[in-house]
Each structure stands twice: as structure tokens, then as C-alpha cells.
TIRO-2110 file (N, C-alpha, C; in Angstrom, 1 decimal):
// TIRO-2110
-5.3, -5.8, 12.9, N, 1, A
-6.2, -6.0, 11.8, CA, 1, A
-6.3, -4.8, 11.0, C, 1, A
-6.3, -5.0, 9.6, N, 2, A
-6.4, -3.9, 8.7, CA, 2, A
-7.8, -4.0, 8.0, C, 2, A
-8.6, -2.9, 8.1, N, 3, A
-9.8, -2.9, 7.4, CA, 3, A
-9.7, -1.9, 6.2, C, 3, A
-10.0, -2.3, 5.0, N, 4, A
-9.9, -1.4, 3.9, CA, 4, A
-11.3, -0.9, 3.5, C, 4, A
-11.2, 0.4, 3.0, N, 5, A
-12.5, 1.1, 2.6, CA, 5, A
-12.2, 1.9, 1.4, C, 5, A
-12.0, 1.3, 0.2, N, 6, A
-11.6, 2.0, -1.0, CA, 6, A
-12.5, 3.1, -1.5, C, 6, A
-13.8, 3.0, -1.1, N, 7, A
-14.8, 4.0, -1.6, CA, 7, A
-15.1, 5.0, -0.5, C, 7, A
-14.3, 5.1, 0.5, N, 8, A
-14.5, 6.0, 1.6, CA, 8, A
-14.5, 7.4, 1.1, C, 8, A
-15.4, 8.3, 1.7, N, 9, A
-15.4, 9.7, 1.3, CA, 9, A
-15.2, 10.5, 2.6, C, 9, A
-14.2, 11.4, 2.6, N, 10, A
-14.0, 12.4, 3.7, CA, 10, A
-13.5, 13.6, 3.1, C, 10, A
-14.3, 14.4, 2.3, N, 11, A
-13.8, 15.6, 1.7, CA, 11, A
-13.6, 15.3, 0.2, C, 11, A
-13.3, 14.1, -0.2, N, 12, A
-13.1, 13.7, -1.6, CA, 12, A
-13.8, 12.4, -1.8, C, 12, A
-14.5, 12.4, -3.0, N, 13, A
-15.3, 11.2, -3.3, CA, 13, A
-14.4, 10.0, -3.7, C, 13, A
-14.7, 8.9, -3.1, N, 14, A
-13.9, 7.6, -3.4, CA, 14, A
-12.4, 7.8, -3.2, C, 14, A
-12.0, 8.6, -2.2, N, 15, A
-10.6, 8.7, -1.9, CA, 15, A
-10.0, 7.5, -1.3, C, 15, A
-10.8, 6.8, -0.5, N, 16, A
-10.4, 5.6, 0.1, CA, 16, A
-9.7, 5.8, 1.4, C, 16, A
-9.7, 4.7, 2.3, N, 17, A
-9.1, 4.8, 3.6, CA, 17, A
-8.8, 3.4, 4.1, C, 17, A
-7.9, 3.3, 5.1, N, 18, A
-7.7, 2.1, 5.8, CA, 18, A
-7.7, 2.4, 7.3, C, 18, A
-8.2, 1.4, 8.0, N, 19, A
-8.3, 1.5, 9.5, CA, 19, A
-7.6, 0.4, 10.1, C, 19, A
-6.7, 0.6, 11.0, N, 20, A
-5.9, -0.4, 11.6, CA, 20, A
-6.3, -0.5, 13.1, C, 20, A
-6.6, -1.7, 13.5, N, 21, A
-7.0, -2.0, 14.9, CA, 21, A
-5.9, -2.9, 15.5, C, 21, A
-5.2, -2.3, 16.5, N, 22, A
-4.2, -3.1, 17.2, CA, 22, A
-4.9, -4.1, 18.1, C, 22, A
-4.3, -5.3, 18.3, N, 23, A
-4.7, -6.3, 19.2, CA, 23, A
-4.0, -6.2, 20.5, C, 23, A
-4.5, -6.9, 21.5, N, 24, A
-3.9, -7.0, 22.8, CA, 24, A
-4.4, -8.2, 23.5, C, 24, A
-3.9, -8.5, 24.7, N, 25, A
-4.3, -9.7, 25.4, CA, 25, A
-5.8, -9.6, 25.8, C, 25, A
-6.4, -8.4, 25.7, N, 26, A
-7.8, -8.3, 26.0, CA, 26, A
-8.7, -8.2, 24.8, C, 26, A
-8.1, -8.3, 23.6, N, 27, A
-8.9, -8.2, 22.4, CA, 27, A
-8.4, -7.1, 21.5, C, 27, A
-9.3, -6.7, 20.5, N, 28, A
-9.0, -5.7, 19.5, CA, 28, A
-9.4, -4.3, 20.0, C, 28, A
-8.5, -3.3, 19.9, N, 29, A
-8.8, -1.9, 20.3, CA, 29, A
-10.0, -1.3, 19.5, C, 29, A
-10.8, -0.6, 20.2, N, 30, A
-11.9, 0.1, 19.5, CA, 30, A
-12.0, 1.5, 20.2, C, 30, A
-12.0, 2.6, 19.5, N, 31, A
-12.0, 2.8, 18.1, CA, 31, A
-10.6, 2.4, 17.5, C, 31, A
-10.5, 2.7, 16.1, N, 32, A
-9.3, 2.3, 15.5, CA, 32, A
-8.1, 2.9, 16.1, C, 32, A
-6.9, 2.2, 16.0, N, 33, A
-5.7, 2.6, 16.5, CA, 33, A
-4.9, 3.5, 15.6, C, 33, A
-5.2, 3.3, 14.3, N, 34, A
-4.4, 4.1, 13.3, CA, 34, A
-5.3, 4.2, 12.1, C, 34, A
-5.2, 5.3, 11.3, N, 35, A
-6.1, 5.6, 10.2, CA, 35, A
-5.3, 6.3, 9.1, C, 35, A
-5.6, 6.0, 7.8, N, 36, A
-4.9, 6.7, 6.7, CA, 36, A
-5.9, 6.9, 5.6, C, 36, A
-5.8, 8.0, 4.9, N, 37, A
-6.7, 8.2, 3.7, CA, 37, A
-5.8, 8.9, 2.6, C, 37, A
-6.3, 8.9, 1.4, N, 38, A
-5.5, 9.4, 0.3, CA, 38, A
-5.6, 10.9, 0.1, C, 38, A
-6.7, 11.6, 0.5, N, 39, A
-6.9, 13.0, 0.2, CA, 39, A
-6.9, 13.3, -1.3, C, 39, A
-7.2, 12.3, -2.1, N, 40, A
-7.3, 12.5, -3.6, CA, 40, A
-8.5, 11.9, -4.1, C, 40, A
-9.4, 12.6, -4.7, N, 41, A
-10.7, 12.1, -5.2, CA, 41, A
-10.4, 10.9, -6.2, C, 41, A
-11.2, 9.9, -6.0, N, 42, A
-11.1, 8.7, -6.9, CA, 42, A
-9.9, 7.8, -6.8, C, 42, A
-9.0, 8.0, -5.9, N, 43, A
-7.8, 7.2, -5.8, CA, 43, A
-8.1, 5.8, -5.4, C, 43, A
-9.2, 5.5, -4.6, N, 44, A
-9.5, 4.2, -4.1, CA, 44, A
-8.3, 3.6, -3.3, C, 44, A
-7.8, 4.5, -2.4, N, 45, A
-6.8, 4.1, -1.5, CA, 45, A
-7.3, 3.0, -0.6, C, 45, A
-6.6, 1.9, -0.4, N, 46, A
-7.1, 0.8, 0.4, CA, 46, A
-7.7, -0.3, -0.4, C, 46, A
-7.6, -0.2, -1.8, N, 47, A
-8.2, -1.2, -2.7, CA, 47, A
-7.5, -2.5, -2.3, C, 47, A
-6.3, -2.5, -2.0, N, 48, A
-5.5, -3.7, -1.6, CA, 48, A
-4.7, -3.4, -0.4, C, 48, A
-4.5, -4.3, 0.5, N, 49, A
-3.7, -4.1, 1.7, CA, 49, A
-2.9, -5.4, 2.0, C, 49, A
-1.8, -5.2, 2.7, N, 50, A
-1.0, -6.4, 3.2, CA, 50, A
-0.3, -5.9, 4.5, C, 50, A
0.1, -6.9, 5.3, N, 51, A
1.0, -6.6, 6.4, CA, 51, A
2.1, -7.6, 6.4, C, 51, A
3.3, -7.1, 6.7, N, 52, A
4.5, -7.9, 6.7, CA, 52, A
5.6, -7.1, 7.5, C, 52, A
6.7, -7.7, 7.7, N, 53, A
7.8, -7.0, 8.3, CA, 53, A
8.8, -6.8, 7.2, C, 53, A
8.8, -5.6, 6.6, N, 54, A
9.7, -5.3, 5.5, CA, 54, A
11.1, -4.9, 5.9, C, 54, A
11.3, -4.5, 7.2, N, 55, A
12.6, -4.2, 7.6, CA, 55, A
13.3, -5.4, 8.3, C, 55, A
12.5, -6.4, 8.7, N, 56, A
12.9, -7.7, 9.2, CA, 56, A
13.9, -7.5, 10.4, C, 56, A
15.1, -7.3, 10.1, N, 57, A
16.1, -7.1, 11.2, CA, 57, A
16.4, -5.6, 11.2, C, 57, A
16.5, -5.0, 12.3, N, 58, A
16.5, -5.5, 13.7, CA, 58, A
15.2, -5.4, 14.4, C, 58, A
14.1, -4.9, 13.8, N, 59, A
13.0, -4.5, 14.6, CA, 59, A
11.9, -5.6, 14.9, C, 59, A
11.6, -6.4, 13.9, N, 60, A
10.5, -7.4, 14.1, CA, 60, A
9.1, -6.8, 14.3, C, 60, A
8.9, -5.6, 13.8, N, 61, A
7.6, -5.0, 13.9, CA, 61, A
6.9, -5.1, 12.5, C, 61, A
5.5, -5.3, 12.6, N, 62, A
4.8, -5.4, 11.3, CA, 62, A
4.7, -4.0, 10.7, C, 62, A
4.7, -4.0, 9.4, N, 63, A
4.6, -2.8, 8.6, CA, 63, A
3.4, -3.0, 7.7, C, 63, A
2.7, -2.0, 7.2, N, 64, A
1.6, -2.1, 6.4, CA, 64, A
1.8, -1.6, 5.0, C, 64, A
1.1, -2.2, 4.0, N, 65, A
1.2, -1.8, 2.6, CA, 65, A
-0.2, -1.6, 2.1, C, 65, A
-0.4, -0.4, 1.5, N, 66, A
-1.7, 0.0, 1.0, CA, 66, A
-1.6, 0.3, -0.5, C, 66, A
-2.5, -0.3, -1.3, N, 67, A
-2.5, 0.0, -2.7, CA, 67, A
-3.7, 0.9, -3.0, C, 67, A
-3.4, 1.8, -4.0, N, 68, A
-4.4, 2.8, -4.4, CA, 68, A
-4.3, 2.8, -6.0, C, 68, A
-5.0, 1.9, -6.7, N, 69, A
-4.8, 1.8, -8.1, CA, 69, A
-5.2, 3.0, -9.0, C, 69, A
-6.0, 3.9, -8.5, N, 70, A
-6.5, 5.0, -9.3, CA, 70, A
-5.8, 6.3, -8.8, C, 70, A
-4.8, 6.2, -8.1, N, 71, A
-4.0, 7.4, -7.6, CA, 71, A
-3.3, 8.1, -8.7, C, 71, A
-3.4, 9.4, -8.8, N, 72, A
-2.7, 10.2, -9.8, CA, 72, A
-1.4, 10.6, -9.3, C, 72, A
-0.3, 10.3, -10.0, N, 73, A
1.0, 10.7, -9.6, CA, 73, A
1.6, 11.5, -10.8, C, 73, A
2.4, 10.9, -11.6, N, 74, A
2.9, 11.6, -12.7, CA, 74, A
1.9, 11.6, -13.9, C, 74, A
1.1, 10.6, -13.9, N, 75, A
0.0, 10.5, -14.9, CA, 75, A
-1.3, 10.1, -14.2, C, 75, A
-2.4, 10.2, -14.9, N, 76, A
-3.7, 9.8, -14.4, CA, 76, A
-3.8, 8.3, -14.2, C, 76, A
-4.3, 7.9, -13.0, N, 77, A
-4.5, 6.5, -12.7, CA, 77, A
-3.3, 5.6, -12.8, C, 77, A
-2.1, 6.1, -12.6, N, 78, A
-1.0, 5.2, -12.6, CA, 78, A
-1.0, 4.3, -11.3, C, 78, A
-1.7, 4.8, -10.3, N, 79, A
-1.8, 4.0, -9.0, CA, 79, A
-0.5, 4.1, -8.2, C, 79, A
-0.6, 3.6, -7.0, N, 80, A
0.6, 3.7, -6.1, CA, 80, A
0.4, 2.7, -5.0, C, 80, A
1.5, 2.4, -4.3, N, 81, A
1.6, 1.6, -3.2, CA, 81, A
2.3, 2.4, -2.1, C, 81, A
1.7, 2.4, -0.9, N, 82, A
2.2, 3.2, 0.2, CA, 82, A
2.6, 2.3, 1.4, C, 82, A
3.8, 2.5, 2.0, N, 83, A
4.3, 1.7, 3.0, CA, 83, A
4.4, 2.5, 4.3, C, 83, A
3.9, 2.1, 5.4, N, 84, A
4.1, 2.7, 6.7, CA, 84, A
4.8, 1.6, 7.6, C, 84, A
5.9, 2.0, 8.2, N, 85, A
6.7, 1.1, 9.0, CA, 85, A
6.3, 1.2, 10.5, C, 85, A
6.1, 0.0, 11.0, N, 86, A
5.7, -0.1, 12.4, CA, 86, A
6.9, 0.0, 13.4, C, 86, A
6.7, 0.3, 14.6, N, 87, A
7.7, 0.4, 15.6, CA, 87, A
7.1, 0.2, 17.0, C, 87, A
7.9, 0.4, 18.0, N, 88, A
7.5, 0.2, 19.4, CA, 88, A
6.2, 0.9, 19.7, C, 88, A
6.0, 2.1, 19.1, N, 89, A
4.8, 2.9, 19.4, CA, 89, A
3.8, 2.8, 18.3, C, 89, A
3.9, 1.8, 17.4, N, 90, A
2.9, 1.6, 16.4, CA, 90, A
3.3, 2.1, 15.1, C, 90, A
2.4, 2.6, 14.3, N, 91, A
2.6, 3.1, 12.9, CA, 91, A
2.9, 4.6, 12.8, C, 91, A
2.9, 5.3, 14.0, N, 92, A
3.1, 6.7, 14.0, CA, 92, A
1.8, 7.5, 13.8, C, 92, A
1.9, 8.7, 13.4, N, 93, A
0.7, 9.6, 13.3, CA, 93, A
-0.2, 9.0, 12.1, C, 93, A
-1.5, 9.3, 12.2, N, 94, A
-2.4, 8.9, 11.1, CA, 94, A
-1.8, 9.3, 9.8, C, 94, A
-2.1, 8.5, 8.8, N, 95, A
-1.4, 8.6, 7.5, CA, 95, A
-2.1, 9.3, 6.4, C, 95, A
-1.3, 9.9, 5.6, N, 96, A
-1.7, 10.4, 4.2, CA, 96, A
-0.5, 10.1, 3.3, C, 96, A
-0.7, 10.0, 2.0, N, 97, A
0.5, 9.6, 1.2, CA, 97, A
1.8, 10.4, 1.5, C, 97, A
1.7, 11.6, 1.8, N, 98, A
2.9, 12.4, 2.0, CA, 98, A
3.7, 12.0, 3.3, C, 98, A
3.1, 11.3, 4.2, N, 99, A
3.9, 10.8, 5.4, CA, 99, A
4.1, 9.3, 5.4, C, 99, A
3.9, 8.7, 4.2, N, 100, A
4.2, 7.3, 4.1, CA, 100, A
5.8, 7.1, 4.2, C, 100, A
6.2, 6.0, 4.7, N, 101, A
7.6, 5.7, 4.8, CA, 101, A
8.2, 5.5, 3.4, C, 101, A
7.5, 4.9, 2.5, N, 102, A
7.9, 4.7, 1.1, CA, 102, A
6.7, 4.8, 0.2, C, 102, A
6.8, 5.3, -1.0, N, 103, A
5.8, 5.3, -2.0, CA, 103, A
6.4, 4.6, -3.2, C, 103, A
5.7, 3.6, -3.7, N, 104, A
6.1, 2.8, -4.9, CA, 104, A
5.2, 2.9, -6.0, C, 104, A
5.6, 3.4, -7.2, N, 105, A
4.8, 3.4, -8.4, CA, 105, A
5.6, 2.7, -9.4, C, 105, A
5.0, 1.6, -9.9, N, 106, A
5.7, 0.7, -10.9, CA, 106, A
5.9, 1.4, -12.2, C, 106, A
4.9, 2.1, -12.7, N, 107, A
5.0, 2.7, -14.1, CA, 107, A
4.6, 4.1, -14.0, C, 107, A
5.5, 5.1, -13.9, N, 108, A
5.2, 6.5, -13.7, CA, 108, A
4.6, 7.2, -14.9, C, 108, A
4.9, 6.7, -16.1, N, 109, A
4.6, 7.5, -17.3, CA, 109, A
3.3, 7.1, -18.1, C, 109, A
2.9, 5.9, -18.0, N, 110, A
1.7, 5.4, -18.8, CA, 110, A
0.4, 5.6, -18.0, C, 110, A
-0.5, 6.3, -18.6, N, 111, A
-1.8, 6.5, -18.0, CA, 111, A
-2.6, 5.2, -17.8, C, 111, A
-3.2, 5.1, -16.6, N, 112, A
-4.1, 4.0, -16.4, CA, 112, A
-3.4, 2.6, -16.2, C, 112, A
-2.2, 2.6, -15.6, N, 113, A
-1.6, 1.2, -15.4, CA, 113, A
-2.1, 0.6, -14.1, C, 113, A
-2.5, 1.4, -13.2, N, 114, A
-3.2, 0.9, -11.9, CA, 114, A
-2.2, 0.1, -11.0, C, 114, A
-1.1, 0.6, -10.7, N, 115, A
-0.2, 0.0, -9.7, CA, 115, A
-0.9, -0.1, -8.4, C, 115, A
-0.7, -1.2, -7.7, N, 116, A
-1.4, -1.4, -6.5, CA, 116, A
-2.8, -2.0, -6.5, C, 116, A
-3.1, -2.5, -7.7, N, 117, A
-4.4, -3.2, -7.8, CA, 117, A
-4.5, -4.3, -6.8, C, 117, A
-3.3, -5.0, -6.7, N, 118, A
-3.2, -6.0, -5.7, CA, 118, A
-1.8, -5.9, -5.0, C, 118, A
-1.7, -6.2, -3.8, N, 119, A
-0.4, -6.3, -3.1, CA, 119, A
-0.4, -7.5, -2.2, C, 119, A
0.8, -8.1, -2.1, N, 120, A
1.0, -9.3, -1.3, CA, 120, A
2.4, -9.3, -0.6, C, 120, A
2.4, -9.8, 0.6, N, 121, A
3.7, -10.0, 1.2, CA, 121, A
4.5, -11.0, 0.5, C, 121, A
5.8, -10.8, 0.3, N, 122, A
6.7, -11.8, -0.3, CA, 122, A
7.9, -12.1, 0.6, C, 122, A
8.6, -13.1, 0.3, N, 123, A
9.7, -13.5, 1.2, CA, 123, A
10.9, -13.9, 0.2, C, 123, A
12.0, -13.8, 0.8, N, 124, A
13.3, -14.2, 0.1, CA, 124, A
13.5, -13.4, -1.2, C, 124, A
13.2, -12.1, -1.1, N, 125, A
13.5, -11.3, -2.2, CA, 125, A
15.0, -11.2, -2.4, C, 125, A
15.4, -11.2, -3.6, N, 126, A
16.9, -11.0, -4.0, CA, 126, A
17.7, -12.2, -3.4, C, 126, A
17.1, -13.3, -3.2, N, 127, A
17.8, -14.5, -2.7, CA, 127, A
18.5, -14.3, -1.4, C, 127, A
18.0, -13.4, -0.6, N, 128, A
18.7, -13.1, 0.7, CA, 128, A
17.8, -13.2, 1.9, C, 128, A
16.7, -13.9, 1.7, N, 129, A
15.7, -14.0, 2.8, CA, 129, A
15.2, -12.6, 3.2, C, 129, A
15.3, -11.7, 2.3, N, 130, A
14.9, -10.3, 2.6, CA, 130, A
13.4, -10.2, 2.2, C, 130, A
12.5, -9.8, 3.2, N, 131, A
11.1, -9.7, 2.9, CA, 131, A
10.8, -8.5, 1.9, C, 131, A
9.7, -8.6, 1.2, N, 132, A
9.3, -7.6, 0.3, CA, 132, A
7.8, -7.7, 0.0, C, 132, A
7.4, -7.0, -1.1, N, 133, A
6.0, -7.1, -1.5, CA, 133, A
6.0, -7.3, -3.0, C, 133, A
4.9, -8.0, -3.4, N, 134, A
4.6, -8.2, -4.8, CA, 134, A
3.4, -7.2, -5.2, C, 134, A
3.6, -6.4, -6.3, N, 135, A
2.6, -5.4, -6.6, CA, 135, A
2.0, -5.8, -8.0, C, 135, A
0.7, -5.9, -8.0, N, 136, A
0.0, -6.2, -9.2, CA, 136, A
-0.3, -4.9, -10.0, C, 136, A
0.0, -4.9, -11.3, N, 137, A
-0.1, -3.7, -12.2, CA, 137, A
-0.9, -4.3, -13.4, C, 137, A
-2.2, -4.4, -13.4, N, 138, A
-2.9, -5.1, -14.4, CA, 138, A
-3.0, -4.5, -15.8, C, 138, A
-2.7, -3.2, -15.9, N, 139, A
-2.9, -2.6, -17.2, CA, 139, A
-1.6, -2.0, -17.7, C, 139, A
-0.5, -2.5, -17.2, N, 140, A
0.8, -2.1, -17.7, CA, 140, A
1.1, -2.8, -19.0, C, 140, A
1.7, -2.2, -20.0, N, 141, A
2.1, -2.8, -21.2, CA, 141, A
3.4, -3.6, -20.9, C, 141, A
3.4, -4.9, -21.2, N, 142, A
4.5, -5.8, -20.9, CA, 142, A
4.8, -6.5, -22.2, C, 142, A
6.1, -6.6, -22.5, N, 143, A
6.5, -7.3, -23.7, CA, 143, A
5.9, -6.8, -25.0, C, 143, A
5.6, -5.5, -25.0, N, 144, A
5.0, -4.9, -26.2, CA, 144, A
3.5, -5.1, -26.3, C, 144, A
2.9, -5.7, -25.4, N, 145, A
1.4, -6.0, -25.4, CA, 145, A
0.7, -5.0, -24.5, C, 145, A
-0.1, -4.2, -25.1, N, 146, A
-0.8, -3.2, -24.3, CA, 146, A
-1.8, -3.9, -23.3, C, 146, A
-1.8, -3.4, -22.1, N, 147, A
-2.7, -4.0, -21.1, CA, 147, A
-2.5, -5.4, -20.7, C, 147, A
-1.3, -5.9, -21.0, N, 148, A
-1.1, -7.3, -20.6, CA, 148, A
-0.8, -7.5, -19.1, C, 148, A
-0.4, -6.5, -18.4, N, 149, A
-0.3, -6.6, -17.0, CA, 149, A
1.1, -7.0, -16.6, C, 149, A
1.4, -6.9, -15.3, N, 150, A
2.7, -7.2, -14.7, CA, 150, A
2.5, -7.4, -13.2, C, 150, A
3.4, -8.1, -12.7, N, 151, A
3.6, -8.2, -11.2, CA, 151, A
5.0, -7.8, -11.0, C, 151, A
5.2, -6.9, -10.1, N, 152, A
6.6, -6.4, -9.8, CA, 152, A
6.9, -6.7, -8.3, C, 152, A
8.2, -7.0, -8.1, N, 153, A
8.7, -7.2, -6.7, CA, 153, A
9.3, -6.0, -6.2, C, 153, A
9.1, -5.6, -5.0, N, 154, A
9.8, -4.5, -4.3, CA, 154, A
10.2, -4.9, -2.9, C, 154, A
11.4, -4.4, -2.5, N, 155, A
11.8, -4.6, -1.2, CA, 155, A
12.6, -3.4, -0.7, C, 155, A
12.6, -3.2, 0.6, N, 156, A
13.3, -2.1, 1.2, CA, 156, A
14.8, -2.3, 1.1, C, 156, A
15.5, -1.5, 0.3, N, 157, A
17.0, -1.6, 0.2, CA, 157, A
17.7, -1.5, 1.5, C, 157, A
END
């Protein structure tokens, strides 16, 4: 189970966090099994979350996807999507953006595009039954229209 907390404060205001609770035959583990935060004020890390198996073969472990639409990368509020890959021992050490398995930013150059406003698991990417994610970018200029938005597909090559 993934619990999102986009307005979480731990040293930075509204940096955001996600808490993952592994399940077992006896129920959900408490306290959380895994935790991640942005370490960047105002990023709202955890605004959107999804779980899927992005590597599909050969591991069959769930991976998690975390959106942070106000994350500053190359420009202010471009947003980002962070992926942590699951394995036999879980998701690994607690997360921060620098230890994510992949970081996806749809539009690096335009201020305020908000990549990661929404994320969703996708299937059959590239017509090869390859799993992936759909990333909502609500304020990206598309087709010459400012702020018209975009949805982008991403998969692990």
C-alpha cells in the first residue's frame, strides 16, 4: 500500500513524502516498510503515485512511481516523476530523488509545466506488451497552445 503526503514537512515546507506498507499473510506491516521524501521545499513529492511492474520480465516485482509536480530541476516547477524498482528485498533503502532508479521529466526547459501532476500504470507500451507509465503534464505547451497540457508515455528501455 502506498500512502501519499504531498504537503509533508520534514526540514522543508511542503516537500512531500510517500510511505509504503508491505503486506503479508498476517496483514499490513506497521510502521511503514519504506519511506521517501523530496528534500526540496514546495516540491509536493507524492502528489501522484502508482505501482506497477515496469521491468516485467524477469523479476515480477512491483515498482513504484511518484510524481512531484512542483519539483525544480532545470527550471522552476517543471516537476518530475521518480521510479524505484522493487526486488526480493523490497524497494531498497529509503528514498530521496537522488537514489531513484529513474527520474523522468517531460519538459526540462519550460517553467511551470508540472510533470507528474498525475501518473498511471500503462500496458502494452510500444506494441510489445511492455509495461510503462502515463505522465500528466497539465501546463505544457502543446501544438503551439500555451498551457494546453500533455500526457506522455514512458517505459523502461
